MOPAC internal coordinates of N, CA, C and O (Angstrom, degrees):
PM7 1SCF
backbone

  N    0.0000 0     0.00 0     0.00 0    0    0    0
  C    1.4508 1     0.00 0     0.00 0    1    0    0
  C    1.5676 1   107.81 1     0.00 0    2    1    0
  O    1.2310 1   121.02 1   -50.36 1    3    2    1
  N    1.2786 1   115.65 1   129.64 1    3    2    1
  C    1.4640 1   123.26 1  -175.25 1    5    3    2
  C    1.5707 1   106.62 1   -74.35 1    6    5    3
  O    1.2310 1   120.98 1   -46.03 1    7    6    5
  N    1.3226 1   115.74 1   133.97 1    7    6    5
  C    1.4332 1   121.95 1  -177.32 1    9    7    6
  C    1.5394 1   106.24 1   -71.96 1   10    9    7
  O    1.2310 1   120.78 1   -37.41 1   11   10    9
  N    1.3428 1   116.12 1   142.59 1   11   10    9
  C    1.4358 1   119.72 1   178.42 1   13   11   10
  C    1.5277 1   109.97 1   -68.08 1   14   13   11
  O    1.2310 1   121.40 1   -48.16 1   15   14   13
  N    1.3252 1   114.92 1   131.84 1   15   14   13
  C    1.4050 1   122.40 1  -178.48 1   17   15   14
  C    1.5306 1   111.26 1   -83.40 1   18   17   15
  O    1.2310 1   120.00 1   -77.73 1   19   18   17
  N    1.2716 1   117.60 1   102.27 1   19   18   17
  C    1.4817 1   116.73 1  -179.14 1   21   19   18
  C    1.5067 1   108.71 1  -127.87 1   22   21   19
  O    1.2310 1   119.75 1     2.00 1   23   22   21
  N    1.2719 1   118.09 1  -178.00 1   23   22   21
  C    1.4557 1   125.93 1  -173.56 1   25   23   22
  C    1.5020 1   109.38 1   -55.42 1   26   25   23
  O    1.2310 1   118.27 1   132.51 1   27   26   25
  N    1.3159 1   120.91 1   -47.49 1   27   26   25
  C    1.4623 1   127.35 1  -172.87 1   29   27   26
  C    1.5261 1   108.76 1   -66.01 1   30   29   27
  O    1.2310 1   120.18 1   137.51 1   31   30   29
  N    1.3638 1   117.26 1   -42.49 1   31   30   29
  C    1.4440 1   121.00 1   175.49 1   33   31   30
  C    1.5049 1   113.38 1   -58.94 1   34   33   31
  O    1.2310 1   120.66 1   140.42 1   35   34   33
  N    1.3130 1   116.35 1   -39.58 1   35   34   33
  C    1.4562 1   123.55 1   174.90 1   37   35   34
  C    1.5039 1   111.16 1   -59.62 1   38   37   35
  O    1.2310 1   121.11 1   137.75 1   39   38   37
  N    1.3154 1   115.48 1   -42.25 1   39   38   37
  C    1.4800 1   116.91 1  -178.48 1   41   39   38
  C    1.4938 1   113.33 1   -69.29 1   42   41   39
  O    1.2310 1   121.14 1   158.77 1   43   42   41
  N    1.3352 1   115.43 1   -21.23 1   43   42   41
  C    1.4874 1   118.78 1   179.73 1   45   43   42
  C    1.4944 1   113.85 1   -79.82 1   46   45   43
  O    1.2310 1   120.34 1   166.53 1   47   46   45
  N    1.3716 1   116.96 1   -13.47 1   47   46   45
  C    1.4692 1   120.85 1   177.14 1   49   47   46
  C    1.4642 1   111.76 1   -71.32 1   50   49   47
  O    1.2310 1   118.94 1   -40.62 1   51   50   49
  N    1.3430 1   119.63 1   139.38 1   51   50   49
  C    1.4893 1   122.41 1   177.45 1   53   51   50
  C    1.5271 1   111.70 1   -59.33 1   54   53   51
  O    1.2310 1   120.68 1   -44.71 1   55   54   53
  N    1.3277 1   116.30 1   135.29 1   55   54   53
  C    1.4556 1   121.61 1   177.08 1   57   55   54
  C    1.5273 1   107.14 1   -63.33 1   58   57   55
  O    1.2310 1   121.72 1   132.08 1   59   58   57
  N    1.2958 1   114.32 1   -47.92 1   59   58   57
  C    1.5162 1   120.44 1   178.49 1   61   59   58
  C    1.5300 1   105.40 1  -141.81 1   62   61   59
  O    1.2310 1   118.54 1   -72.30 1   63   62   61
  N    1.3367 1   120.38 1   107.70 1   63   62   61
  C    1.4028 1   125.00 1  -168.43 1   65   63   62
  C    1.5392 1   114.08 1   -46.62 1   66   65   63
  O    1.2310 1   117.85 1   140.14 1   67   66   65
  N    1.3071 1   121.71 1   -39.86 1   67   66   65
  C    1.4640 1   117.09 1  -179.58 1   69   67   66
  C    1.5315 1   113.79 1   -62.18 1   70   69   67
  O    1.2310 1   119.83 1   154.13 1   71   70   69
  N    1.3336 1   117.93 1   -25.87 1   71   70   69
  C    1.4213 1   121.41 1   179.19 1   73   71   70
  C    1.5637 1   113.37 1   -89.09 1   74   73   71
  O    1.2310 1   120.50 1   153.81 1   75   74   73
  N    1.3172 1   116.64 1   -26.19 1   75   74   73
  C    1.4316 1   123.03 1   177.59 1   77   75   74
  C    1.5260 1   113.38 1    51.58 1   78   77   75
  O    1.2310 1   119.00 1  -141.33 1   79   78   77
  N    1.2677 1   119.51 1    38.67 1   79   78   77
  C    1.4187 1   120.28 1   168.89 1   81   79   78
  C    1.4783 1   109.54 1  -112.62 1   82   81   79
  O    1.2310 1   121.00 1   -30.25 1   83   82   81
  N    1.3306 1   115.69 1   149.75 1   83   82   81
  C    1.4886 1   118.55 1  -169.60 1   85   83   82
  C    1.4812 1   112.66 1  -117.36 1   86   85   83
  O    1.2310 1   121.45 1   -20.62 1   87   86   85
  N    1.3507 1   114.82 1   159.38 1   87   86   85
  C    1.5031 1   120.33 1   173.47 1   89   87   86
  C    1.4857 1   109.70 1   -63.32 1   90   89   87
  O    1.2310 1   119.57 1   146.37 1   91   90   89
  N    1.3310 1   118.42 1   -33.63 1   91   90   89
  C    1.4526 1   121.48 1  -178.54 1   93   91   90
  C    1.5471 1   108.07 1   -60.22 1   94   93   91
  O    1.2310 1   118.23 1   136.89 1   95   94   93
  N    1.2798 1   120.99 1   -43.11 1   95   94   93
  C    1.4059 1   121.59 1  -177.70 1   97   95   94
  C    1.5625 1   108.27 1   -67.32 1   98   97   95
  O    1.2310 1   119.81 1   145.50 1   99   98   97
  N    1.2650 1   117.97 1   -34.50 1   99   98   97
  C    1.4994 1   121.32 1  -179.87 1  101   99   98
  C    1.5391 1   109.21 1   -73.89 1  102  101   99
  O    1.2310 1   120.15 1   129.51 1  103  102  101
  N    1.3364 1   117.32 1   -50.49 1  103  102  101
  C    1.4514 1   118.78 1  -174.91 1  105  103  102
  C    1.5362 1   111.58 1   -77.87 1  106  105  103
  O    1.2310 1   120.63 1   121.95 1  107  106  105
  N    1.2890 1   116.40 1   -58.05 1  107  106  105
  C    1.4851 1   118.41 1  -172.14 1  109  107  106
  C    1.5640 1   112.48 1   -68.07 1  110  109  107
  O    1.2310 1   121.18 1   142.31 1  111  110  109
  N    1.3030 1   115.34 1   -37.69 1  111  110  109
  C    1.4875 1   116.84 1  -177.75 1  113  111  110
  C    1.5365 1   112.64 1   -97.84 1  114  113  111
  O    1.2310 1   121.95 1  -172.15 1  115  114  113
  N    1.3052 1   113.87 1     7.85 1  115  114  113
  C    1.4823 1   122.54 1   173.23 1  117  115  114
  C    1.5353 1   111.90 1    53.54 1  118  117  115
  O    1.2310 1   121.73 1  -135.69 1  119  118  117
  N    1.3336 1   114.30 1    44.31 1  119  118  117
  C    1.4705 1   117.35 1   176.76 1  121  119  118
  C    1.5421 1   108.07 1  -102.39 1  122  121  119
  O    1.2310 1   121.42 1   -30.35 1  123  122  121
  N    1.3108 1   114.89 1   149.65 1  123  122  121
  C    1.4505 1   119.94 1   177.01 1  125  123  122
  C    1.6141 1   109.15 1   -75.95 1  126  125  123
  O    1.2310 1   120.61 1   -16.50 1  127  126  125
  N    1.2771 1   116.44 1   163.50 1  127  126  125
  C    1.4616 1   119.07 1   178.53 1  129  127  126
  C    1.5811 1   109.90 1   -60.96 1  130  129  127
  O    1.2310 1   121.95 1   142.29 1  131  130  129
  N    1.3452 1   113.88 1   -37.71 1  131  130  129
  C    1.5222 1   120.71 1   178.84 1  133  131  130
  C    1.4266 1   108.34 1   -61.97 1  134  133  131
  O    1.2310 1   117.89 1   124.45 1  135  134  133
  N    1.3396 1   121.63 1   -55.55 1  135  134  133
  C    1.4230 1   125.96 1  -179.12 1  137  135  134
  C    1.5231 1   112.28 1   -57.29 1  138  137  135
  O    1.2310 1   120.36 1   137.27 1  139  138  137
  N    1.2982 1   116.91 1   -42.73 1  139  138  137
  C    1.4371 1   122.43 1   176.82 1  141  139  138
  C    1.5132 1   113.98 1   -58.67 1  142  141  139
  O    1.2310 1   122.05 1   137.63 1  143  142  141
  N    1.3329 1   113.69 1   -42.37 1  143  142  141
  C    1.4596 1   120.37 1   179.10 1  145  143  142
  C    1.5085 1   111.38 1   -68.74 1  146  145  143
  O    1.2310 1   121.07 1   139.83 1  147  146  145
  N    1.3269 1   115.57 1   -40.17 1  147  146  145
  C    1.5190 1   121.90 1   177.93 1  149  147  146
  C    1.5209 1   107.12 1   -62.59 1  150  149  147
  O    1.2310 1   119.16 1   136.38 1  151  150  149
  N    1.3195 1   119.20 1   -43.62 1  151  150  149
  C    1.4507 1   120.02 1   179.77 1  153  151  150
  C    1.4552 1   114.63 1   -62.51 1  154  153  151
  O    1.2310 1   120.55 1   143.59 1  155  154  153
  N    1.3897 1   116.55 1   -36.41 1  155  154  153
  C    1.4632 1   122.97 1   174.28 1  157  155  154
  C    1.5444 1   109.89 1   -62.21 1  158  157  155
  O    1.2310 1   119.93 1   133.83 1  159  158  157
  N    1.3214 1   117.75 1   -46.17 1  159  158  157
  C    1.4801 1   119.20 1  -178.97 1  161  159  158
  C    1.4933 1   109.68 1   -65.02 1  162  161  159
  O    1.2310 1   119.40 1   144.00 1  163  162  161
  N    1.3619 1   118.75 1   -36.00 1  163  162  161
  C    1.4611 1   120.17 1   179.08 1  165  163  162
  C    1.4728 1   110.47 1   -64.37 1  166  165  163
  O    1.2310 1   119.56 1   138.90 1  167  166  165
  N    1.3235 1   118.45 1   -41.10 1  167  166  165
  C    1.4669 1   119.61 1  -179.90 1  169  167  166
  C    1.5334 1   110.34 1   -63.50 1  170  169  167
  O    1.2310 1   120.95 1   145.04 1  171  170  169
  N    1.3176 1   115.79 1   -34.96 1  171  170  169
  C    1.5273 1   117.90 1   176.04 1  173  171  170
  C    1.5383 1   111.84 1   -66.22 1  174  173  171
  O    1.2310 1   120.83 1   140.24 1  175  174  173
  N    1.3660 1   116.02 1   -39.76 1  175  174  173
  C    1.4329 1   120.48 1  -175.83 1  177  175  174
  C    1.4464 1   116.02 1   -76.89 1  178  177  175
  O    1.2310 1   119.64 1   169.83 1  179  178  177
  N    1.3340 1   118.29 1   -10.17 1  179  178  177
  C    1.4654 1   118.45 1  -179.32 1  181  179  178
  C    1.5417 1   113.38 1   -63.12 1  182  181  179
  O    1.2310 1   120.99 1   156.18 1  183  182  181
  N    1.3027 1   115.71 1   -23.82 1  183  182  181
  C    1.4361 1   119.44 1   176.18 1  185  183  182
  C    1.4769 1   112.91 1   -64.95 1  186  185  183
  O    1.2310 1   120.26 1   156.32 1  187  186  185
  N    1.3431 1   117.11 1   -23.68 1  187  186  185
  C    1.4588 1   121.45 1  -179.27 1  189  187  186
  C    1.4634 1   114.06 1   -86.04 1  190  189  187
  O    1.2310 1   119.78 1   169.24 1  191  190  189
  N    1.3214 1   118.02 1   -10.76 1  191  190  189
  C    1.4854 1   123.36 1  -176.68 1  193  191  190
  C    1.4552 1   108.80 1   -79.15 1  194  193  191
  O    1.2310 1   119.30 1   -42.69 1  195  194  193
  N    1.3260 1   118.95 1   137.31 1  195  194  193
  C    1.4889 1   122.79 1   174.11 1  197  195  194
  C    1.4933 1   111.46 1  -154.44 1  198  197  195
  O    1.2310 1   120.62 1   -19.53 1  199  198  197
  N    1.3429 1   116.41 1   160.47 1  199  198  197
  C    1.3672 1   120.42 1   176.37 1  201  199  198
  C    1.5184 1   116.74 1    60.71 1  202  201  199
  O    1.2310 1   121.14 1    28.51 1  203  202  201
  N    1.3222 1   115.43 1  -151.49 1  203  202  201
  C    1.4895 1   122.21 1   177.56 1  205  203  202
  C    1.4917 1   109.00 1   -73.21 1  206  205  203
  O    1.2310 1   121.10 1   -50.24 1  207  206  205
  N    1.3527 1   115.50 1   129.76 1  207  206  205
  C    1.4561 1   122.97 1  -178.11 1  209  207  206
  C    1.5396 1   111.18 1  -109.02 1  210  209  207
  O    1.2310 1   119.58 1   -47.96 1  211  210  209
  N    1.2797 1   118.41 1   132.04 1  211  210  209
  C    1.4031 1   124.36 1   171.10 1  213  211  210
  C    1.5080 1   110.18 1  -108.33 1  214  213  211
  O    1.2310 1   120.66 1   -56.40 1  215  214  213
  N    1.3438 1   116.34 1   123.60 1  215  214  213
  C    1.4384 1   122.47 1  -179.03 1  217  215  214
  C    1.5109 1   109.09 1  -106.67 1  218  217  215
  O    1.2310 1   119.70 1   -75.36 1  219  218  217
  N    1.2884 1   118.17 1   104.64 1  219  218  217
  C    1.4790 1   124.48 1  -176.81 1  221  219  218
  C    1.5149 1   111.76 1   -83.41 1  222  221  219
  O    1.2310 1   120.53 1   -48.51 1  223  222  221
  N    1.3031 1   116.60 1   131.49 1  223  222  221
  C    1.4696 1   122.87 1  -175.93 1  225  223  222
  C    1.4820 1   111.04 1    53.28 1  226  225  223
  O    1.2310 1   121.16 1  -124.33 1  227  226  225
  N    1.3183 1   115.39 1    55.67 1  227  226  225
  C    1.4785 1   124.04 1  -171.33 1  229  227  226
  C    1.5799 1   111.79 1   -71.85 1  230  229  227
  O    1.2310 1   121.25 1   147.11 1  231  230  229
  N    1.2560 1   115.22 1   -32.89 1  231  230  229
  C    1.5339 1   114.93 1  -171.74 1  233  231  230
  C    1.4673 1   110.20 1    75.48 1  234  233  231
  O    1.2310 1   122.58 1    14.68 1  235  234  233
  N    1.3640 1   112.65 1  -165.32 1  235  234  233
  C    1.4829 1   117.41 1  -178.65 1  237  235  234
  C    1.5328 1   110.87 1  -105.22 1  238  237  235
  O    1.2310 1   120.22 1   -52.89 1  239  238  237
  N    1.3307 1   117.18 1   127.11 1  239  238  237
  C    1.4189 1   124.79 1  -179.64 1  241  239  238
  C    1.5219 1   113.53 1    46.99 1  242  241  239
  O    1.2310 1   119.39 1  -114.07 1  243  242  241
  N    1.3017 1   118.77 1    65.93 1  243  242  241
  C    1.4572 1   121.43 1  -174.48 1  245  243  242
  C    1.5794 1   111.12 1   -70.55 1  246  245  243
  O    1.2310 1   121.31 1   -52.54 1  247  246  245
  N    1.3593 1   115.09 1   127.46 1  247  246  245
  C    1.4417 1   120.38 1  -176.77 1  249  247  246
  C    1.5366 1   111.28 1   -65.61 1  250  249  247
  O    1.2310 1   120.03 1   156.44 1  251  250  249
  N    1.3479 1   117.55 1   -23.56 1  251  250  249
  C    1.4519 1   117.23 1  -175.14 1  253  251  250
  C    1.5418 1   110.83 1   -69.93 1  254  253  251
  O    1.2310 1   120.28 1   161.91 1  255  254  253
  N    1.3638 1   117.07 1   -18.09 1  255  254  253
  C    1.4433 1   119.04 1   173.27 1  257  255  254
  C    1.5053 1   112.22 1   -59.11 1  258  257  255
  O    1.2310 1   121.97 1   142.89 1  259  258  257
  N    1.3509 1   113.84 1   -37.11 1  259  258  257
  C    1.5043 1   119.36 1   179.70 1  261  259  258
  C    1.5091 1   111.27 1   -72.79 1  262  261  259
  O    1.2310 1   121.27 1   138.66 1  263  262  261
  N    1.3804 1   115.17 1   -41.34 1  263  262  261
  C    1.4719 1   118.07 1  -179.88 1  265  263  262
  C    1.5177 1   112.97 1   -65.59 1  266  265  263
  O    1.2310 1   121.16 1   148.35 1  267  266  265
  N    1.3827 1   115.38 1   -31.65 1  267  266  265
  C    1.4801 1   120.11 1   179.35 1  269  267  266
  C    1.4665 1   110.59 1   -89.33 1  270  269  267
  O    1.2310 1   119.51 1   172.71 1  271  270  269
  N    1.3292 1   118.54 1    -7.29 1  271  270  269
  C    1.4559 1   121.05 1  -175.84 1  273  271  270
  C    1.4993 1   112.15 1    54.29 1  274  273  271
  O    1.2310 1   120.23 1  -135.29 1  275  274  273
  N    1.3676 1   117.17 1    44.71 1  275  274  273
  C    1.4728 1   121.57 1  -172.96 1  277  275  274
  C    1.5179 1   111.11 1   -58.86 1  278  277  275
  O    1.2310 1   120.99 1   133.84 1  279  278  277
  N    1.3558 1   115.72 1   -46.16 1  279  278  277
  C    1.4345 1   118.93 1  -177.42 1  281  279  278
  C    1.5566 1   115.22 1   -54.77 1  282  281  279
  O    1.2310 1   121.85 1   149.95 1  283  282  281
  N    1.3504 1   114.06 1   -30.05 1  283  282  281
  C    1.4896 1   119.38 1  -179.44 1  285  283  282
  C    1.5569 1   110.80 1   -81.02 1  286  285  283
  O    1.2310 1   120.12 1   147.42 1  287  286  285
  N    1.3101 1   117.38 1   -32.58 1  287  286  285
  C    1.4755 1   120.71 1  -172.43 1  289  287  286
  C    1.4681 1   116.52 1   -99.30 1  290  289  287
  O    1.2310 1   121.47 1   170.40 1  291  290  289
  N    1.3359 1   114.79 1    -9.60 1  291  290  289
  C    1.5101 1   116.07 1  -173.01 1  293  291  290
  C    1.5272 1   106.18 1  -127.80 1  294  293  291
  O    1.2310 1   121.32 1   -49.76 1  295  294  293
  N    1.3451 1   115.08 1   130.24 1  295  294  293
  C    1.4773 1   117.58 1   174.05 1  297  295  294
  C    1.5617 1   115.63 1   -70.36 1  298  297  295
  O    1.2310 1   121.90 1   156.61 1  299  298  297
  N    1.3370 1   113.96 1   -23.39 1  299  298  297
  C    1.4559 1   119.08 1  -176.98 1  301  299  298
  C    1.4957 1   109.53 1  -149.09 1  302  301  299
  O    1.2310 1   120.18 1   -48.51 1  303  302  301
  N    1.3483 1   117.27 1   131.49 1  303  302  301
  C    1.4130 1   123.93 1   179.04 1  305  303  302
  C    1.5101 1   108.48 1  -123.11 1  306  305  303
  O    1.2310 1   119.84 1   -57.04 1  307  306  305
  N    1.2553 1   117.92 1   122.96 1  307  306  305
  C    1.4594 1   123.73 1   179.70 1  309  307  306
  C    1.5277 1   108.85 1  -108.95 1  310  309  307
  O    1.2310 1   120.24 1   -65.46 1  311  310  309
  N    1.3235 1   117.15 1   114.54 1  311  310  309
  C    1.4299 1   117.21 1  -179.87 1  313  311  310
  C    1.5786 1   107.75 1  -103.34 1  314  313  311
  O    1.2310 1   121.56 1   -38.50 1  315  314  313
  N    1.3496 1   114.63 1   141.50 1  315  314  313
  C    1.4377 1   122.21 1  -178.11 1  317  315  314
  C    1.5207 1   107.51 1  -129.60 1  318  317  315
  O    1.2310 1   122.39 1   -47.48 1  319  318  317
  N    1.3846 1   113.03 1   132.52 1  319  318  317
  C    1.4607 1   117.32 1   177.18 1  321  319  318
  C    1.5342 1   107.56 1  -155.52 1  322  321  319
  O    1.2310 1   120.41 1   -25.55 1  323  322  321
  N    1.3414 1   116.81 1   154.45 1  323  322  321
  C    1.4993 1   118.85 1   177.89 1  325  323  322
  C    1.4815 1   113.94 1   -71.81 1  326  325  323
  O    1.2310 1   121.03 1   156.14 1  327  326  325
  N    1.3407 1   115.63 1   -23.86 1  327  326  325
  C    1.4903 1   117.84 1  -173.25 1  329  327  326
  C    1.5299 1   110.60 1   -96.30 1  330  329  327
  O    1.2310 1   120.90 1   -56.77 1  331  330  329
  N    1.3342 1   115.88 1   123.23 1  331  330  329
  C    1.4023 1   124.19 1   175.91 1  333  331  330
  C    1.5284 1   111.78 1   -58.52 1  334  333  331
  O    1.2310 1   122.02 1   142.12 1  335  334  333
  N    1.3747 1   113.74 1   -37.88 1  335  334  333
  C    1.4616 1   121.52 1  -178.80 1  337  335  334
  C    1.5379 1   114.47 1   -59.70 1  338  337  335
  O    1.2310 1   120.45 1   160.85 1  339  338  337
  N    1.3217 1   116.75 1   -19.15 1  339  338  337
  C    1.4729 1   122.34 1   176.73 1  341  339  338
  C    1.4984 1   112.69 1   -78.99 1  342  341  339
  O    1.2310 1   120.05 1   168.62 1  343  342  341
  N    1.3216 1   117.51 1   -11.38 1  343  342  341
  C    1.5072 1   122.93 1  -179.27 1  345  343  342
  C    1.5004 1   112.54 1    59.26 1  346  345  343
  O    1.2310 1   119.66 1  -132.30 1  347  346  345
  N    1.3743 1   118.26 1    47.70 1  347  346  345
  C    1.4734 1   117.41 1   177.27 1  349  347  346
  C    1.5010 1   110.70 1   -74.22 1  350  349  347
  O    1.2310 1   120.37 1   -12.29 1  351  350  349
  N    1.2974 1   116.90 1   167.71 1  351  350  349
  C    1.4795 1   121.95 1   171.94 1  353  351  350
  C    1.5405 1   109.83 1   -62.53 1  354  353  351
  O    1.2310 1   121.09 1   136.94 1  355  354  353
  N    1.3327 1   115.52 1   -43.06 1  355  354  353
  C    1.4610 1   123.24 1   179.85 1  357  355  354
  C    1.4843 1   109.64 1  -130.52 1  358  357  355
  O    1.2310 1   120.16 1   -49.82 1  359  358  357
  N    1.3577 1   117.30 1   130.18 1  359  358  357
  C    1.4970 1   123.04 1   175.30 1  361  359  358
  C    1.5316 1   104.08 1   -95.77 1  362  361  359
  O    1.2310 1   122.44 1   -66.63 1  363  362  361
  N    1.3633 1   112.93 1   113.37 1  363  362  361
  C    1.4485 1   118.21 1  -179.13 1  365  363  362
  C    1.5416 1   110.08 1  -165.02 1  366  365  363
  O    1.2310 1   122.02 1   -17.68 1  367  366  365
  N    1.3233 1   113.74 1   162.32 1  367  366  365
  C    1.4726 1   121.37 1   168.68 1  369  367  366
  C    1.5046 1   111.54 1   -78.69 1  370  369  367
  O    1.2310 1   118.77 1   -50.98 1  371  370  369
  N    1.2924 1   119.95 1   129.02 1  371  370  369
  C    1.4323 1   120.32 1  -176.32 1  373  371  370
  C    1.4832 1   112.47 1   -68.52 1  374  373  371
  O    1.2310 1   117.90 1   168.24 1  375  374  373
  N    1.3422 1   121.61 1   -11.76 1  375  374  373
  C    1.4030 1   126.14 1   176.22 1  377  375  374
  C    1.4849 1   112.09 1   -76.40 1  378  377  375
  O    1.2310 1   120.37 1   160.82 1  379  378  377
  N    1.3286 1   116.91 1   -19.18 1  379  378  377
  C    1.4612 1   122.16 1  -179.36 1  381  379  378
  C    1.5397 1   108.90 1  -139.17 1  382  381  379
  O    1.2310 1   121.97 1  -105.19 1  383  382  381
  N    1.3480 1   113.83 1    74.81 1  383  382  381
  C    1.4482 1   118.48 1  -178.18 1  385  383  382
  C    1.5115 1   114.71 1   -71.66 1  386  385  383
  O    1.2310 1   121.02 1   -44.41 1  387  386  385
  N    1.3024 1   115.65 1   135.59 1  387  386  385
  C    1.4809 1   118.97 1   179.92 1  389  387  386
  C    1.5181 1   111.80 1   -92.33 1  390  389  387
  O    1.2310 1   121.22 1  -129.00 1  391  390  389
  N    1.3448 1   115.28 1    51.00 1  391  390  389
  C    1.4511 1   119.63 1  -178.18 1  393  391  390
  C    1.5207 1   110.26 1  -124.06 1  394  393  391
  O    1.2310 1   120.68 1   -29.74 1  395  394  393
  N    1.3231 1   116.30 1   150.26 1  395  394  393
  C    1.4615 1   121.78 1   175.21 1  397  395  394
  C    1.5635 1   107.19 1   -72.32 1  398  397  395
  O    1.2310 1   124.68 1   -28.11 1  399  398  397
  N    1.3438 1   108.61 1   151.89 1  399  398  397
  C    1.5000 1   114.98 1   175.05 1  401  399  398
  C    1.5330 1   111.55 1   -60.04 1  402  401  399
  O    1.2310 1   121.30 1   -37.70 1  403  402  401
  N    1.2947 1   115.12 1   142.30 1  403  402  401
  C    1.4250 1   124.12 1   179.37 1  405  403  402
  C    1.5028 1   114.79 1    60.42 1  406  405  403
  O    1.2310 1   119.69 1  -148.45 1  407  406  405
  N    1.3412 1   118.19 1    31.55 1  407  406  405
  C    1.4338 1   124.15 1   177.59 1  409  407  406
  C    1.5307 1   115.43 1   -88.62 1  410  409  407
  O    1.2310 1   121.11 1   179.29 1  411  410  409
  N    1.3205 1   115.49 1    -0.71 1  411  410  409
  C    1.4507 1   123.52 1   176.50 1  413  411  410
  C    1.5028 1   112.21 1  -146.08 1  414  413  411
  O    1.2310 1   121.22 1   -23.74 1  415  414  413
  N    1.3303 1   115.27 1   156.26 1  415  414  413
  C    1.4892 1   121.05 1  -174.28 1  417  415  414
  C    1.5486 1   110.61 1  -101.04 1  418  417  415
  O    1.2310 1   120.47 1   144.30 1  419  418  417
  N    1.3457 1   116.71 1   -35.70 1  419  418  417
  C    1.4532 1   121.07 1  -178.74 1  421  419  418
  C    1.5042 1   111.17 1  -130.03 1  422  421  419
  O    1.2310 1   119.31 1   -41.51 1  423  422  421
  N    1.3542 1   118.92 1   138.49 1  423  422  421
  C    1.4162 1   122.54 1   176.59 1  425  423  422
  C    1.5317 1   107.23 1  -115.53 1  426  425  423
  O    1.2310 1   121.00 1   -40.67 1  427  426  425
  N    1.3769 1   115.69 1   139.33 1  427  426  425
  C    1.4243 1   122.40 1   176.97 1  429  427  426
  C    1.4742 1   107.14 1  -126.51 1  430  429  427
  O    1.2310 1   120.65 1   -46.26 1  431  430  429
  N    1.3202 1   116.36 1   133.74 1  431  430  429
  C    1.4789 1   125.05 1   168.67 1  433  431  430
  C    1.4719 1   107.06 1  -140.36 1  434  433  431
  O    1.2310 1   120.77 1   -66.64 1  435  434  433
  N    1.3125 1   116.13 1   113.36 1  435  434  433
  C    1.4824 1   121.74 1  -174.52 1  437  435  434
  C    1.5827 1   108.95 1   -94.26 1  438  437  435
  O    1.2310 1   120.77 1   120.26 1  439  438  437
  N    1.3347 1   116.13 1   -59.74 1  439  438  437
  C    1.4248 1   118.59 1   179.33 1  441  439  438
  C    1.5042 1   110.16 1  -137.65 1  442  441  439
  O    1.2310 1   120.04 1   -52.79 1  443  442  441
  N    1.3263 1   117.54 1   127.21 1  443  442  441
  C    1.4319 1   120.02 1   179.70 1  445  443  442
  C    1.5224 1   107.03 1  -164.25 1  446  445  443
  O    1.2310 1   122.89 1   -37.11 1  447  446  445
  N    1.3870 1   112.06 1   142.89 1  447  446  445
  C    1.4898 1   118.85 1   175.58 1  449  447  446
  C    1.5130 1   106.71 1  -124.73 1  450  449  447
  O    1.2310 1   121.65 1  -120.57 1  451  450  449
  N    1.3336 1   114.44 1    59.43 1  451  450  449
  C    1.4845 1   119.36 1   178.71 1  453  451  450
  C    1.5480 1   110.74 1   -80.59 1  454  453  451
  O    1.2310 1   120.10 1   180.00 1  455  454  453

């Protein structure tokens, strides 16, 4: 049975198939085009993530962890941020990390002006 073609089905169609982002994500979830494209790239990059992950300048409850499905693919995630209020694993400046060499397998830094 053919699905009824309505407005919401149209929004679920990719704007440009190679990018695979949708109008629904932009309109319904109130995401900017830039944020939507970043989320798409993060979903692609999750296949590159392995082992212990260090998230530099993570902030509080980063949404990209959900897009990358970090909890599913990494046994340990270490978040680092300057602000104690963000509740990171480690409060530190990313320019002077208090970690031993080779203590993580993947490093992530999404947005930071350090």
